gemmi code that builds the backbone of each chain (N, CA, C; Angstrom):
import gemmi

chains = {
    "A": [
        ("MET", (0.932, -1.509, 0.075), (-0.127, -0.287, 0.196), (0.927, 1.235, 0.274)),
        ("GLN", (0.290, 2.242, -1.091), (1.527, 3.301, -0.992), (1.132, 4.359, 0.011)),
        ("SER", (1.811, 5.010, 0.966), (1.428, 6.190, 2.283), (1.162, 7.077, 1.551)),
        ("PRO", (0.046, 8.068, 1.962), (-0.262, 9.475, 1.931), (1.062, 10.231, 1.597)),
        ("ASP", (0.831, 11.018, 0.827), (1.974, 12.580, 0.756), (1.657, 12.979, 2.017)),
        ("LEU", (2.390, 13.134, 2.905), (1.587, 13.903, 4.204), (3.081, 15.328, 4.769)),
        ("THR", (3.610, 15.464, 3.146), (4.421, 16.995, 3.276), (3.499, 17.994, 3.464)),
        ("PRO", (4.034, 19.353, 4.599), (3.417, 20.334, 4.421), (2.917, 20.822, 2.989)),
        ("VAL", (4.040, 20.477, 2.352), (3.692, 21.554, 0.825), (2.711, 20.812, 0.211)),
        ("HIS", (2.030, 19.437, 0.116), (1.409, 18.510, -0.547), (0.154, 19.002, 0.237)),
        ("LEU", (0.230, 19.403, 1.974), (-0.853, 19.817, 2.290), (-1.272, 21.083, 1.851)),
        ("VAL", (-0.679, 21.781, 1.572), (-0.760, 23.344, 1.300), (-1.687, 23.587, 0.000)),
        ("THR", (-0.898, 22.904, -0.858), (-1.508, 22.498, -2.237), (-3.125, 22.400, -2.345)),
        ("ILE", (-3.097, 21.208, -1.606), (-4.631, 20.779, -1.080), (-5.474, 21.682, -0.878)),
        ("ILE", (-4.948, 22.390, 0.086), (-5.697, 23.163, 0.754), (-6.331, 24.674, -0.398)),
        ("ALA", (-4.973, 24.977, -0.880), (-5.370, 26.090, -1.905), (-6.147, 25.448, -3.395)),
        ("GLY", (-5.850, 24.300, -3.387), (-6.789, 24.209, -4.925), (-8.260, 24.119, -3.737)),
        ("ILE", (-8.523, 23.955, -2.645), (-10.571, 23.755, -2.664), (-10.343, 25.559, -2.642)),
        ("VAL", (-9.399, 26.158, -1.555), (-9.962, 27.667, -1.685), (-10.098, 28.224, -2.819)),
        ("PHE", (-8.521, 28.388, -3.953), (-9.004, 28.601, -5.465), (-9.535, 28.422, -5.992)),
        ("GLY", (-10.551, 27.276, -5.353), (-11.059, 26.812, -6.719), (-12.319, 27.219, -7.725)),
        ("PRO", (-12.442, 26.742, -8.506), (-13.934, 27.247, -9.083), (-14.842, 26.892, -8.437)),
        ("SER", (-15.202, 25.939, -7.545), (-16.379, 25.678, -7.026), (-16.642, 26.790, -5.969)),
        ("VAL", (-15.733, 27.453, -5.171), (-15.679, 28.418, -4.286), (-15.820, 30.075, -4.754)),
        ("ALA", (-15.455, 29.920, -6.198), (-15.260, 31.376, -7.046), (-16.539, 31.574, -7.427)),
        ("MET", (-17.255, 30.347, -7.691), (-19.099, 30.700, -8.055), (-19.941, 31.090, -7.202)),
        ("VAL", (-19.921, 30.885, -6.096), (-20.391, 31.139, -4.943), (-19.678, 32.808, -4.325)),
        ("VAL", (-18.497, 32.793, -4.663), (-17.624, 33.843, -3.405), (-17.161, 35.039, -4.438)),
        ("GLY", (-17.514, 34.713, -5.729), (-17.768, 35.658, -7.152), (-18.309, 37.567, -6.821)),
        ("PRO", (-19.815, 36.940, -6.326), (-20.172, 38.402, -6.131), (-19.988, 38.991, -4.992)),
        ("TYR", (-19.750, 38.414, -4.376), (-19.150, 38.617, -2.822), (-17.755, 39.375, -3.166)),
        ("VAL", (-16.525, 38.992, -4.131), (-15.710, 39.664, -4.243), (-15.795, 41.007, -4.537)),
        ("VAL", (-16.892, 40.921, -5.326), (-16.919, 42.657, -6.136), (-17.913, 43.412, -5.541)),
        ("ILE", (-18.254, 42.865, -4.181), (-18.995, 43.915, -3.210), (-17.865, 43.759, -2.236)),
        ("ALA", (-16.767, 43.490, -1.649), (-15.608, 43.434, -1.114), (-14.954, 44.930, -1.970)),
        ("ILE", (-14.382, 44.730, -3.364), (-13.879, 45.559, -3.462), (-14.412, 46.663, -3.805)),
        ("CYS", (-15.610, 46.931, -3.919), (-16.785, 48.171, -3.915), (-16.594, 48.768, -2.553)),
        ("SER", (-16.667, 47.635, -1.491), (-16.777, 48.655, -0.288), (-15.832, 49.100, 0.463)),
        ("MET", (-14.552, 48.644, -0.148), (-13.405, 48.913, 0.363), (-13.369, 50.199, 0.065)),
        ("GLY", (-13.342, 50.695, -1.053), (-13.780, 51.944, -1.685), (-14.339, 52.780, -0.930)),
        ("GLY", (-15.853, 52.389, -0.882), (-16.266, 53.331, 0.142), (-15.655, 53.775, 1.590)),
        ("ALA", (-14.987, 52.785, 2.311), (-14.409, 52.593, 3.520), (-13.676, 53.505, 3.622)),
        ("GLY", (-12.516, 53.632, 2.179), (-11.726, 54.444, 1.879), (-12.066, 55.815, 2.215)),
        ("VAL", (-12.841, 56.132, 1.575), (-13.572, 57.548, 1.490), (-13.717, 57.774, 3.094)),
        ("MET", (-14.685, 56.740, 3.323), (-15.273, 57.553, 5.197), (-13.738, 57.031, 6.298)),
        ("ILE", (-12.513, 56.832, 5.711), (-11.391, 56.884, 7.125), (-10.870, 58.145, 6.315)),
        ("MET", (-10.644, 58.987, 4.865), (-10.394, 59.960, 4.472), (-11.358, 61.190, 5.044)),
        ("GLN", (-12.597, 61.135, 5.361), (-13.156, 61.900, 6.082), (-12.936, 61.850, 7.868)),
        ("ARG", (-12.723, 61.088, 8.176), (-12.697, 61.071, 9.865), (-11.123, 61.380, 9.955)),
        ("GLU", (-11.599, 62.053, 11.220), (-10.244, 62.789, 11.237), (-9.322, 62.418, 13.157)),
        ("GLY", (-8.272, 62.625, 13.577), (-7.934, 62.217, 14.429), (-7.920, 60.767, 14.659)),
        ("ASP", (-8.302, 59.858, 13.959), (-8.135, 58.291, 14.282), (-6.674, 58.121, 14.409)),
        ("SER", (-6.567, 57.112, 15.705), (-5.010, 56.273, 15.994), (-5.355, 54.951, 14.628)),
        ("LEU", (-4.182, 54.574, 14.397), (-4.122, 53.358, 13.167), (-4.790, 52.592, 13.424)),
        ("ILE", (-4.773, 51.658, 15.117), (-5.922, 50.706, 15.124), (-7.228, 50.859, 14.926)),
        ("ARG", (-7.757, 52.247, 15.245), (-8.932, 52.551, 15.558), (-9.308, 52.640, 14.007)),
        ("ALA", (-8.712, 53.229, 12.901), (-9.045, 53.084, 11.758), (-9.457, 52.034, 10.827)),
        ("CYS", (-8.254, 50.944, 11.379), (-8.332, 50.141, 10.309), (-9.686, 48.809, 11.251)),
        ("VAL", (-9.661, 49.111, 12.650), (-11.494, 48.775, 13.237), (-12.422, 49.085, 12.172)),
        ("TYR", (-12.535, 50.521, 12.291), (-13.496, 51.158, 11.266), (-13.230, 50.694, 9.937)),
        ("PHE", (-12.260, 50.484, 9.315), (-12.189, 50.015, 7.892), (-12.878, 48.489, 7.796)),
        ("GLY", (-12.483, 47.360, 8.841), (-13.177, 46.649, 8.833), (-14.425, 46.280, 8.885)),
        ("ALA", (-15.004, 46.969, 10.194), (-16.497, 47.258, 10.340), (-16.785, 47.789, 9.026)),
        ("ALA", (-16.717, 48.617, 8.542), (-17.850, 48.961, 7.177), (-17.446, 47.922, 6.437)),
        ("VAL", (-16.339, 46.937, 6.024), (-16.529, 46.451, 4.915), (-17.479, 44.690, 5.566)),
        ("ILE", (-17.535, 44.734, 6.387), (-17.955, 43.490, 6.965), (-19.845, 44.097, 7.306)),
        ("PHE", (-20.367, 45.346, 7.300), (-21.398, 46.084, 7.373), (-21.864, 45.922, 5.992)),
        ("ALA", (-20.877, 45.924, 4.760), (-21.593, 46.394, 3.640), (-21.343, 44.759, 3.051)),
        ("LEU", (-20.554, 43.596, 3.439), (-20.939, 42.450, 3.070), (-21.993, 41.900, 3.782)),
        ("PHE", (-22.810, 42.263, 4.684), (-23.609, 41.676, 5.143), (-25.177, 42.292, 4.661)),
        ("GLY", (-25.091, 43.834, 4.485), (-26.045, 44.510, 4.027), (-26.462, 44.698, 2.244)),
        ("THR", (-25.478, 44.469, 1.838), (-25.701, 44.667, 0.494), (-26.553, 43.685, -0.357)),
        ("VAL", (-26.464, 42.177, -0.010), (-27.145, 42.073, -0.948), (-28.601, 41.447, -0.751)),
        ("PRO", (-29.096, 41.725, 0.809), (-30.690, 42.072, 1.139), (-31.357, 43.291, 0.727)),
        ("LEU", (-30.277, 44.556, 0.748), (-30.618, 45.738, 0.234), (-31.016, 45.686, -1.162)),
        ("SER", (-30.192, 45.047, -1.764), (-30.002, 44.897, -3.540), (-31.342, 44.452, -4.043)),
        ("ILE", (-31.217, 43.165, -3.268), (-32.425, 41.942, -3.550), (-33.981, 43.253, -3.417)),
        ("GLY", (-34.061, 43.706, -2.280), (-35.445, 44.284, -1.656), (-35.582, 45.668, -2.751)),
        ("VAL", (-34.869, 46.011, -3.181), (-34.535, 47.550, -4.125), (-34.858, 46.977, -5.188)),
        ("ALA", (-34.056, 46.104, -5.714), (-34.877, 45.569, -7.147), (-35.864, 45.115, -7.516)),
        ("SER", (-36.775, 44.484, -6.375), (-38.042, 43.735, -6.534), (-39.172, 45.161, -6.728)),
        ("LEU", (-38.270, 46.283, -6.498), (-39.507, 47.442, -6.508), (-39.774, 47.776, -7.898)),
        ("TRP", (-38.645, 47.590, -9.145), (-38.857, 48.043, -10.172), (-38.298, 46.945, -11.132)),
        ("GLY", (-39.014, 46.534, -11.929), (-39.256, 45.303, -13.045), (-37.395, 45.346, -13.669)),
        ("PRO", (-37.331, 46.296, -14.023), (-35.994, 45.779, -15.266), (-34.835, 45.999, -14.611)),
        ("LEU", (-34.841, 46.822, -12.897), (-33.775, 46.421, -12.434), (-33.529, 45.068, -12.239)),
        ("GLN", (-32.090, 44.734, -12.623), (-31.438, 43.471, -11.678), (-30.526, 44.032, -10.702)),
        ("GLU", (-30.636, 42.775, -9.540), (-30.145, 43.083, -8.225), (-28.348, 43.235, -8.582)),
        ("ASN", (-28.120, 42.404, -9.692), (-26.696, 42.422, -9.699), (-25.949, 43.675, -10.324)),
        ("TRP", (-26.566, 44.820, -10.615), (-26.410, 46.041, -11.235), (-26.005, 46.715, -9.708)),
        ("LEU", (-26.761, 46.312, -8.540), (-26.828, 47.213, -7.628), (-25.830, 47.108, -6.451)),
        ("TYR", (-24.765, 45.654, -6.630), (-24.325, 46.020, -5.410), (-22.900, 46.189, -5.438)),
        ("GLY", (-22.874, 47.057, -6.330), (-21.304, 47.850, -6.277), (-21.936, 49.325, -5.698)),
        ("PRO", (-22.828, 49.686, -6.657), (-23.059, 51.441, -5.900), (-23.646, 50.933, -4.215)),
        ("PHE", (-23.967, 50.277, -4.154), (-24.558, 50.039, -2.896), (-23.513, 49.436, -1.235)),
        ("ALA", (-22.904, 48.258, -2.273), (-21.841, 48.009, -1.440), (-20.951, 49.462, -0.508)),
        ("ALA", (-20.538, 50.142, -1.823), (-19.990, 51.660, -1.744), (-20.532, 52.168, -1.106)),
        ("GLY", (-21.657, 52.547, -1.015), (-22.417, 53.796, 0.448), (-22.852, 53.240, 1.477)),
        ("LEU", (-23.306, 51.367, 1.634), (-23.532, 51.296, 3.050), (-21.984, 51.405, 3.329)),
        ("ALA", (-20.625, 51.102, 2.736), (-19.274, 51.297, 3.697), (-19.231, 52.530, 3.876)),
        ("PHE", (-19.383, 53.634, 3.171), (-19.249, 54.931, 3.221), (-20.326, 55.454, 4.642)),
        ("SER", (-21.229, 54.859, 4.762), (-22.259, 55.542, 5.621), (-22.526, 54.325, 7.063)),
        ("ALA", (-21.000, 53.673, 6.864), (-20.687, 52.859, 7.889), (-21.228, 53.393, 9.461)),
        ("ASP", (-20.360, 54.638, 9.418), (-19.610, 55.319, 10.283), (-20.963, 56.244, 11.085)),
        ("LYS", (-21.596, 57.084, 9.985), (-22.698, 57.554, 10.308), (-24.433, 57.142, 10.573)),
        ("TRP", (-24.514, 56.350, 11.134), (-25.597, 55.514, 11.432), (-26.197, 56.523, 12.446)),
        ("THR", (-25.190, 55.913, 13.901), (-25.782, 55.902, 14.639), (-25.674, 57.548, 15.156)),
        ("THR", (-24.586, 58.656, 14.385), (-24.858, 59.945, 14.880), (-25.240, 60.961, 13.887)),
        ("LEU", (-25.976, 60.730, 12.568), (-26.741, 60.885, 11.656), (-28.164, 60.337, 11.007)),
        ("ILE", (-28.080, 59.120, 10.472), (-28.749, 58.504, 9.988), (-30.338, 58.283, 11.017)),
        ("LEU", (-30.075, 57.479, 11.930), (-30.915, 57.272, 12.616), (-31.724, 57.926, 13.575)),
        ("PRO", (-30.859, 59.364, 13.740), (-31.598, 60.028, 14.449), (-32.581, 60.913, 14.164)),
        ("TRP", (-32.336, 60.971, 12.488), (-32.436, 61.642, 11.573), (-34.225, 60.823, 11.092)),
        ("ALA", (-33.727, 59.362, 10.956), (-35.219, 58.801, 11.138), (-36.404, 58.916, 11.877)),
        ("ALA", (-35.482, 58.850, 13.362), (-36.223, 58.720, 14.959), (-36.621, 60.190, 14.811)),
        ("LYS", (-36.569, 61.316, 14.529), (-37.119, 62.319, 14.538), (-38.505, 62.326, 13.320)),
        ("LYS", (-38.230, 62.053, 12.107), (-39.219, 61.641, 10.900), (-40.264, 60.890, 11.639)),
        ("LEU", (-40.124, 59.611, 12.129), (-40.853, 59.221, 12.751), (-41.705, 59.887, 13.732)),
        ("ASN", (-40.891, 60.815, 14.685), (-41.435, 61.140, 15.950), (-42.437, 62.105, 15.492)),
        ("LYS", (-42.190, 63.022, 14.525), (-43.474, 63.880, 13.893), (-43.985, 63.675, 13.055)),
        ("PHE", (-44.237, 62.220, 12.379), (-45.230, 61.169, 11.668), (-46.490, 60.528, 12.998)),
        ("VAL", (-45.722, 60.440, 13.958), (-46.542, 59.757, 15.327), (-47.123, 61.071, 15.821)),
        ("ASP", (-46.908, 62.360, 15.633), (-47.569, 63.487, 16.147), (-48.754, 63.896, 15.254)),
        ("ILE", (-48.568, 64.101, 14.100), (-49.503, 63.934, 13.034), (-50.510, 62.809, 13.272)),
        ("LEU", (-50.068, 61.487, 13.510), (-51.209, 60.754, 13.638), (-52.221, 61.331, 14.932)),
        ("ILE", (-51.440, 61.546, 15.997), (-52.234, 61.744, 17.720), (-53.206, 62.986, 17.066)),
        ("ALA", (-52.567, 63.902, 16.097), (-53.003, 65.258, 16.291), (-55.044, 64.865, 15.464)),
        ("ALA", (-54.527, 63.755, 14.299), (-55.680, 63.795, 13.470), (-56.287, 62.788, 13.786)),
        ("ARG", (-55.657, 62.032, 14.940), (-56.804, 61.140, 16.158), (-57.700, 61.709, 16.658)),
        ("GLY", (-57.086, 62.815, 17.464), (-57.582, 64.055, 18.455), (-58.711, 64.787, 17.844)),
        ("LYS", (-58.681, 65.109, 16.559), (-60.070, 66.210, 16.101), (-60.881, 65.060, 15.410)),
        ("GLN", (-60.846, 63.845, 15.267), (-62.250, 62.923, 15.490), (-63.055, 63.323, 16.308)),
    ],
    "B": [
        ("MET", (-4.356, 21.668, -11.163), (-2.800, 22.753, -10.612), (-1.982, 21.992, -9.548)),
        ("THR", (-0.668, 22.352, -10.023), (0.326, 21.990, -8.786), (0.714, 23.375, -7.868)),
        ("TYR", (1.293, 22.960, -7.269), (1.755, 23.921, -5.942), (2.529, 25.410, -6.389)),
        ("ASP", (3.143, 25.284, -7.853), (3.744, 26.235, -8.639), (2.573, 26.761, -9.161)),
        ("GLY", (1.543, 26.647, -9.543), (0.572, 27.859, -9.569), (-0.284, 28.231, -8.181)),
        ("TYR", (-0.454, 28.107, -7.540), (-0.911, 28.212, -6.318), (0.147, 29.801, -5.603)),
        ("LEU", (1.502, 29.158, -5.686), (2.356, 29.954, -4.922), (2.518, 31.280, -5.454)),
        ("PRO", (2.571, 31.532, -6.290), (2.567, 33.177, -6.993), (0.703, 33.895, -6.736)),
        ("ALA", (-0.400, 33.146, -6.289), (-1.069, 33.294, -6.133), (-1.037, 34.011, -4.499)),
        ("GLY", (-0.691, 33.320, -3.635), (-0.697, 33.459, -2.352), (0.493, 34.849, -2.183)),
        ("VAL", (0.866, 34.852, -2.884), (2.327, 35.603, -2.226), (1.916, 36.877, -3.087)),
        ("ASN", (0.921, 36.806, -4.381), (0.465, 38.103, -4.534), (-0.487, 38.472, -3.573)),
        ("GLY", (-1.767, 37.669, -3.190), (-2.433, 38.283, -2.055), (-1.724, 39.094, -0.876)),
        ("LEU", (-0.848, 38.158, -0.701), (-0.123, 39.061, 0.437), (0.396, 40.559, 0.260)),
        ("LEU", (0.812, 40.727, -0.871), (1.920, 41.736, -1.466), (0.422, 42.914, -1.189)),
        ("SER", (-0.697, 42.719, -1.648), (-2.101, 43.076, -2.483), (-2.345, 43.529, -0.834)),
        ("ALA", (-2.468, 42.759, 0.316), (-3.210, 42.996, 1.621), (-2.106, 44.297, 1.481)),
        ("ALA", (-0.104, 44.312, 1.807), (0.432, 45.214, 2.501), (-0.381, 46.749, 1.929)),
        ("ILE", (-0.612, 46.457, 0.233), (-0.836, 47.954, -0.174), (-2.303, 48.193, -0.330)),
        ("VAL", (-3.337, 47.357, 0.364), (-4.047, 47.684, 0.671), (-4.259, 48.606, 2.511)),
        ("PHE", (-3.351, 47.845, 3.060), (-3.062, 48.386, 4.594), (-2.198, 49.724, 4.508)),
        ("ILE", (-1.246, 50.003, 3.744), (-0.561, 51.013, 3.246), (-1.569, 52.005, 2.917)),
        ("CYS", (-2.401, 51.863, 2.462), (-3.793, 52.747, 1.964), (-4.423, 53.255, 2.450)),
        ("ILE", (-4.792, 52.369, 3.815), (-5.524, 52.726, 4.752), (-4.496, 53.660, 5.597)),
        ("CYS", (-3.808, 53.585, 6.172), (-2.347, 54.331, 6.448), (-2.512, 55.504, 5.999)),
        ("ARG", (-2.361, 55.757, 4.863), (-2.800, 57.300, 3.508), (-4.264, 57.760, 3.972)),
        ("ALA", (-4.980, 56.992, 4.512), (-6.434, 57.790, 4.279), (-6.646, 58.199, 5.877)),
        ("ARG", (-5.979, 57.275, 6.667), (-6.003, 57.877, 7.956), (-5.192, 59.656, 8.239)),
        ("LYS", (-4.680, 59.456, 7.440), (-3.754, 60.765, 7.418), (-4.089, 61.582, 6.569)),
        ("ILE", (-4.861, 61.610, 5.813), (-5.595, 62.534, 4.608), (-6.743, 63.467, 5.366)),
        ("ASN", (-6.358, 64.788, 5.455), (-7.627, 65.435, 6.128), (-8.150, 66.260, 4.895)),
        ("ARG", (-8.544, 67.827, 5.449), (-9.604, 68.583, 4.145), (-8.747, 69.173, 3.179)),
        ("THR", (-7.023, 69.438, 4.122), (-6.073, 70.176, 2.879), (-6.033, 69.504, 1.727)),
        ("VAL", (-5.944, 68.240, 1.772), (-5.643, 67.586, 0.923), (-5.747, 67.463, -0.451)),
        ("LEU", (-5.462, 67.692, -1.753), (-5.826, 67.703, -2.872), (-6.973, 66.349, -3.707)),
        ("TRP", (-7.939, 66.552, -4.247), (-9.073, 65.843, -4.725), (-8.093, 64.387, -5.253)),
        ("ARG", (-7.097, 65.132, -6.167), (-6.797, 64.068, -7.122), (-5.748, 63.095, -6.394)),
        ("VAL", (-5.495, 63.361, -4.883), (-4.483, 62.404, -4.138), (-5.663, 62.194, -3.889)),
        ("ARG", (-6.966, 62.340, -3.225), (-7.966, 61.129, -2.403), (-7.798, 60.413, -3.504)),
        ("VAL", (-8.646, 60.653, -5.279), (-8.941, 59.625, -5.912), (-8.247, 58.826, -6.307)),
        ("GLY", (-6.636, 58.883, -6.100), (-5.573, 57.881, -6.382), (-5.556, 56.813, -5.818)),
        ("TYR", (-5.431, 57.211, -4.198), (-5.257, 56.687, -3.052), (-6.669, 55.391, -3.093)),
        ("ILE", (-8.100, 56.081, -3.291), (-9.115, 54.965, -3.225), (-8.746, 54.188, -4.708)),
        ("GLY", (-8.245, 54.505, -5.611), (-8.015, 53.517, -7.289), (-6.849, 52.705, -6.401)),
        ("LEU", (-5.655, 53.286, -5.976), (-5.106, 51.902, -5.620), (-5.477, 50.950, -4.632)),
        ("LEU", (-6.167, 51.448, -3.506), (-7.164, 50.758, -2.923), (-8.239, 49.529, -3.071)),
        ("MET", (-8.798, 49.775, -4.152), (-9.671, 49.353, -5.057), (-8.485, 48.372, -6.088)),
        ("GLY", (-8.239, 48.634, -6.803), (-7.465, 47.740, -7.771), (-6.535, 46.674, -6.890)),
        ("ALA", (-6.044, 47.381, -5.742), (-5.079, 46.172, -4.918), (-6.068, 45.457, -4.418)),
        ("ALA", (-7.196, 45.746, -3.952), (-7.914, 44.447, -3.486), (-8.316, 43.420, -4.499)),
        ("ALA", (-8.548, 44.488, -6.111), (-8.998, 43.137, -6.752), (-7.998, 42.314, -7.723)),
        ("ASN", (-6.940, 42.722, -7.436), (-5.766, 42.203, -7.578), (-5.428, 40.826, -6.652)),
        ("GLY", (-5.556, 41.220, -5.085), (-5.577, 39.834, -4.201), (-6.673, 39.178, -4.693)),
        ("PHE", (-7.857, 39.344, -4.703), (-8.989, 38.402, -5.157), (-8.890, 38.117, -6.111)),
        ("SER", (-8.090, 37.926, -7.058), (-8.346, 37.609, -8.873), (-8.232, 36.070, -8.454)),
        ("PRO", (-7.704, 35.397, -7.657), (-7.937, 34.066, -7.716), (-9.655, 33.651, -7.698)),
        ("TRP", (-10.462, 34.591, -7.287), (-11.916, 34.320, -7.791), (-12.323, 35.417, -8.090)),
        ("LEU", (-11.874, 35.936, -8.882), (-12.353, 36.184, -10.250), (-11.687, 35.671, -11.321)),
        ("TRP", (-11.852, 34.309, -11.185), (-11.187, 33.525, -12.680), (-9.974, 33.620, -13.180)),
        ("GLU", (-9.359, 34.569, -12.511), (-8.262, 34.686, -12.817), (-7.008, 34.397, -11.832)),
        ("LEU", (-6.256, 33.039, -12.189), (-4.853, 32.978, -11.213), (-3.613, 33.790, -11.620)),
        ("PRO", (-3.396, 34.744, -10.357), (-1.574, 35.364, -11.075), (-0.748, 34.833, -11.130)),
        ("SER", (-0.127, 35.486, -11.876), (1.151, 34.458, -12.068), (2.599, 36.116, -11.282)),
        ("TRP", (3.537, 35.270, -11.650), (4.656, 36.047, -11.336), (4.992, 37.273, -11.413)),
        ("PRO", (4.341, 37.840, -13.152), (4.531, 38.889, -13.544), (3.517, 39.792, -12.266)),
        ("SER", (2.696, 39.584, -12.397), (1.852, 40.191, -11.295), (2.182, 40.519, -10.038)),
        ("VAL", (2.777, 39.005, -9.523), (3.823, 39.431, -7.723), (5.021, 40.360, -8.612)),
        ("ALA", (5.345, 40.719, -9.426), (6.996, 41.524, -9.474), (5.853, 43.417, -9.851)),
        ("PHE", (4.440, 43.317, -10.419), (4.374, 44.598, -9.891), (4.166, 44.819, -8.779)),
        ("ALA", (3.082, 44.257, -8.093), (2.379, 44.458, -6.658), (3.520, 44.931, -6.107)),
        ("PHE", (4.940, 43.907, -5.931), (5.977, 44.017, -5.050), (6.722, 45.388, -5.668)),
        ("ALA", (6.570, 46.302, -6.986), (6.690, 47.235, -7.474), (6.199, 48.100, -6.657)),
        ("VAL", (5.014, 48.588, -6.483), (3.582, 49.410, -5.860), (4.455, 49.272, -4.514)),
        ("VAL", (4.534, 48.094, -3.277), (4.746, 48.252, -2.131), (6.042, 49.031, -2.020)),
        ("LEU", (7.084, 48.511, -2.970), (8.115, 49.641, -2.670), (8.284, 50.844, -2.836)),
        ("LYS", (7.320, 51.549, -4.247), (7.482, 52.861, -3.465), (6.491, 53.269, -2.507)),
        ("LEU", (5.696, 52.817, -1.993), (4.937, 52.944, -1.082), (5.571, 53.330, -0.083)),
        ("ALA", (6.559, 52.328, 0.333), (7.360, 52.259, 1.386), (8.668, 53.033, 1.327)),
        ("ILE", (8.603, 53.471, 0.312), (9.923, 54.419, 0.190), (9.200, 55.940, 0.040)),
        ("GLU", (8.094, 55.852, -0.257), (7.169, 57.501, 0.041), (6.760, 57.960, 1.114)),
        ("SER", (7.191, 56.408, 1.940), (6.588, 56.460, 3.551), (6.854, 57.797, 4.250)),
        ("ARG", (8.084, 57.826, 4.063), (9.003, 58.926, 4.830), (8.199, 60.523, 4.688)),
        ("ASP", (7.669, 60.541, 3.462), (7.058, 62.102, 3.025), (5.837, 61.942, 4.119)),
        ("TRP", (5.284, 61.056, 4.155), (3.901, 60.747, 4.757), (4.030, 60.938, 6.237)),
        ("ARG", (5.379, 60.916, 6.889), (5.513, 60.728, 8.311), (4.775, 61.670, 9.126)),
        ("ASP", (4.775, 62.792, 8.736), (4.463, 63.957, 9.697), (3.047, 64.491, 8.742)),
        ("GLY", (2.252, 63.650, 8.526), (0.989, 64.517, 8.010), (1.364, 64.216, 6.486)),
        ("PRO", (-0.111, 64.701, 5.576), (0.318, 64.821, 4.327), (1.422, 65.880, 3.860)),
        ("PRO", (2.373, 65.250, 2.659), (2.925, 66.182, 2.274), (2.834, 67.293, 1.724)),
        ("PHE", (3.611, 68.575, 1.564), (3.196, 69.729, 0.634), (2.826, 69.615, -0.685)),
        ("THR", (3.819, 68.798, -1.164), (3.149, 68.463, -2.857), (1.557, 67.634, -3.081)),
        ("SER", (0.415, 67.066, -2.238), (0.058, 66.739, -1.809), (-1.570, 67.705, -1.271)),
        ("THR", (-0.782, 68.783, -1.064), (-1.787, 69.283, -0.180), (-1.997, 70.577, -1.543)),
        ("GLY", (-3.032, 71.724, -1.479), (-3.081, 72.769, -2.102), (-2.398, 74.138, -1.641)),
        ("PRO", (-2.461, 75.196, -2.653), (-1.447, 76.220, -2.154), (-2.079, 76.785, -1.206)),
        ("ALA", (-1.163, 77.053, -0.024), (-1.185, 77.673, 1.055), (-1.964, 79.567, 1.296)),
        ("PRO", (-2.728, 79.598, 1.734), (-3.133, 80.948, 1.812), (-2.292, 82.295, 1.802)),
        ("LEU", (-2.297, 83.047, 1.313), (-1.565, 84.066, 1.231), (-1.443, 84.592, 3.205)),
        ("GLY", (-2.020, 84.428, 3.363), (-2.082, 85.132, 4.779), (-1.389, 84.215, 6.051)),
        ("ASP", (-1.182, 82.958, 5.581), (-0.360, 81.927, 6.334), (0.939, 82.898, 6.217)),
        ("PHE", (1.497, 83.032, 5.263), (2.964, 83.505, 5.456), (3.162, 84.761, 6.771)),
        ("PRO", (4.221, 84.652, 7.101), (4.443, 85.552, 8.460), (4.547, 86.901, 7.799)),
        ("GLU", (5.161, 86.791, 6.658), (6.158, 88.584, 5.216), (4.620, 89.143, 5.443)),
        ("ILE", (3.742, 88.616, 4.965), (2.195, 89.176, 5.097), (1.363, 89.583, 6.145)),
        ("SER", (1.406, 90.913, 6.194), (0.183, 91.312, 7.639), (-1.235, 91.344, 7.278)),
        ("GLN", (-1.631, 90.665, 8.143), (-3.280, 90.329, 7.627), (-3.817, 92.101, 7.499)),
    ],
}
model = gemmi.Model(1)
for chain_id, residues in chains.items():
    chain = gemmi.Chain(chain_id)
    for i, (resn, *xyz) in enumerate(residues, 1):
        res = gemmi.Residue()
        res.name, res.seqid = resn, gemmi.SeqId(i, " ")
        for name, pos in zip(("N", "CA", "C"), xyz):
            atom = gemmi.Atom()
            atom.name, atom.element = name, gemmi.Element(name[0])
            atom.pos, atom.b_iso = gemmi.Position(*pos), 0.0
            res.add_atom(atom)
        chain.add_residue(res)
    model.add_chain(chain)
structure = gemmi.Structure()
structure.add_model(model)
structure.setup_entities()
């Protein structure tokens, strides 16, 4: 019986064959496009921030890219379902860049703005209810 | 595919990761005074390096010439790092307002 090849080089070659193989590329391909575009958006976000330490900048960069990786596909499917001719594949790049660019602005700008609008809407509802 | 095919892909990925890291360092130091063309250049370099590093998953295994070019870019960025040590160099910022010169009284 022939003994298996146990050298580390053979092991690394087999792992690389799986990781870089076409079956993985079929699944990972769109996410690579999302990652590239989100890195562009995250870079612009880091340029706008001032006074960060290097570790803080790297953490913000990584968090923005991960945020875009998880958020882009659901958001694209949701927006593409609103209008028939629009395909979700076209939206991956712009939405990934936009989500990564806005990643550090949700807690300070976007959510308070949305809460203010919701508050106003509830006030209008209460006022309308009071008139009846 | 043999070991020879994957080694340049791995080295290429490491060098591209280094380029992305250096671009993050530069983006951290870029402030309001830096020119737009410098910012666009670094964003383009960041995205291009990411695409270069991810190229095995974009149906294109890189070979040694890609590694050579990625190494050249890392070398250039490393040589430039002296200029960026104390913030953006004056060549990347716009002209200073005349009022900043001490010879010109306000």
